[in-house]
N, C-alpha and C positions, 0 to 999 in steps of 0.2 A: 168534692164532698157531696155525698148524696143528700137528698131532702130529709132522710130519716136519721142521718148522723147528727150527733149532738155537737154543737159548736164549742162547748166547754166540757171537759172531762174531769171528774173527781179523781182522787188517788185510787179509789176502788174501780172506777170505770177504766182508768189507764191500766191497772193491774189485770183486770178481766180481759181487756183487749189483747194484752201480751200473753196471758195465761200464766202469770207469775203471782206469787203471794203479795199482798199489800205491803208486808214488811220489807220485801225486796225493793219496791218502789220508794218506800220511806228511807231505806238505807242509801239508795242511789241519790235521793234528795239531799241527805246529810253530806254525802261525798261530792256533791255538785255534778253528778253524772246523769241527772234527769233532764228532760226537755225544759225549756224556759217555762216558768209558771207565774201565775198571778195570785195574790192573796186577796180574797174578798172577806175582810174581817179575819176570822179564824180559819176560813175555808180556802184550801189550796185548789186551784183549778189550772188545767192545762188546755190551751187552745188546740183544737183538732189539727189545725195547720202546723203548729209547732211540733205536735206529736208525730204527724206524718213526716215532717222534715227530719226529726230525730231518728225515726225508724229507718229512713233512707240512709242516713249517715252511719247507722250501726252495721249496715251490710258489710260483711267482710270481703276483702279483695280475694278473688280465687287464687289458690296456690299456683305459682308459676307465672302469674301475671306481673307485668312490670309496673 
């Protein structure tokens, strides 16, 4: 993680990082398809580490690969 990267991302930060609407992230959250998150009161936050791991796990296996 770079020195300028935020250690905690809001739903908006996470959506901006992926280039998707916030409503998509909220839908993933309701479906249990989002990265592990933490609630700080009413505020949902994603650790940058969890987000990076989640992104890596989302990478599709190339076609034809075993």
